C-alpha positions as CSV (number, residue, x, y, z in Angstrom):
1,X,7.9,-9.6,1.2
2,X,4.7,-7.5,2.5
3,X,3.4,-4.5,0.1
4,X,0.4,-3.1,-0.5
5,X,-0.7,-0.9,-2.6
6,X,-4.1,1.0,-1.4
7,X,-6.7,2.3,-3.0
8,X,-9.2,5.0,-1.0
9,X,-12.6,4.0,-0.9
10,X,-14.4,6.8,0.4
11,X,-17.8,5.5,2.7
12,X,-17.8,1.6,2.0
13,X,-18.3,-0.4,5.3
14,X,-16.4,2.4,7.1
15,X,-18.7,2.1,10.1
16,X,-18.5,-2.0,10.5
17,X,-13.8,-1.2,10.9
18,X,-12.2,-1.2,14.0
19,X,-9.5,0.6,14.2
20,X,-6.5,-1.6,15.8
21,X,-5.0,-1.4,19.4
22,X,-1.6,-0.6,19.6
23,X,-1.0,-4.4,21.3
24,X,-2.4,-5.8,17.7
25,X,0.3,-3.4,16.1
26,X,3.3,-4.2,17.7
27,X,2.7,-7.3,17.8
28,X,1.7,-7.4,13.7
29,X,4.1,-9.1,11.6
30,X,5.2,-6.7,8.6
31,X,8.0,-8.5,6.6
32,X,11.2,-6.9,5.6
33,X,11.3,-3.6,4.5
34,X,10.9,-4.1,0.8
35,X,14.3,-1.9,-0.6
36,X,12.7,-2.1,-4.0
37,X,9.5,-1.5,-4.0
38,X,9.1,1.0,-6.6
39,X,10.3,-1.5,-8.8
40,X,7.7,-4.1,-7.6
41,X,4.8,-0.4,-7.6
42,X,5.3,-0.6,-11.3
43,X,4.8,-3.6,-12.1
44,X,1.9,-4.5,-9.8
45,X,0.3,-1.2,-11.6
46,X,1.9,-2.7,-15.6
47,X,-0.4,-5.5,-15.6
48,X,-3.3,-3.4,-13.8
49,X,-4.1,0.1,-15.6
50,X,-4.6,0.9,-19.0
51,X,-1.8,1.7,-20.8
52,X,0.8,1.1,-18.5
53,X,3.2,2.6,-20.8
54,X,2.3,6.5,-20.6
55,X,2.7,5.9,-17.4
56,X,3.5,9.5,-15.1
57,X,4.8,8.6,-10.4
58,X,5.4,11.4,-9.4
59,X,5.7,12.2,-5.1
60,X,7.2,9.1,-4.5
61,X,7.1,8.4,-0.2
62,X,9.4,5.8,1.6
63,X,7.4,2.8,2.3
64,X,6.3,2.8,6.3
65,X,4.3,0.3,8.4
66,X,0.4,-0.4,8.2
67,X,-1.7,-2.5,10.2
68,X,-5.5,-2.3,8.6
69,X,-6.2,-4.9,11.9
70,X,-6.5,-7.6,9.2
71,X,-3.8,-7.4,6.7
72,X,0.1,-6.2,7.6
73,X,2.9,-5.0,5.8
74,X,4.2,-1.9,3.9
75,X,2.0,0.9,2.4
76,X,4.0,3.3,-0.6
77,X,2.1,6.5,-2.2
78,X,3.4,7.7,-5.1
79,X,1.1,10.1,-7.5
80,X,0.0,8.2,-9.8
81,X,-1.1,10.1,-13.9
82,X,-1.7,7.7,-16.3
């Protein structure tokens, strides 16, 4: 199962990255749909946050296929307040 948590880094190597073609996106292996995506994200962030017991999650979006030219899988967007 593949699941990615993305962070936005503005301007970092933006000029060095090319967008994948439609053929590359169509042939990418995304893995199976993560039905337990909320638990997966919470487990990942629990290990990364300084005070994970205070975290609040809001506005969960359903997993969507994502391919950046190197990695393929599902991305999940959620508002996190810690």
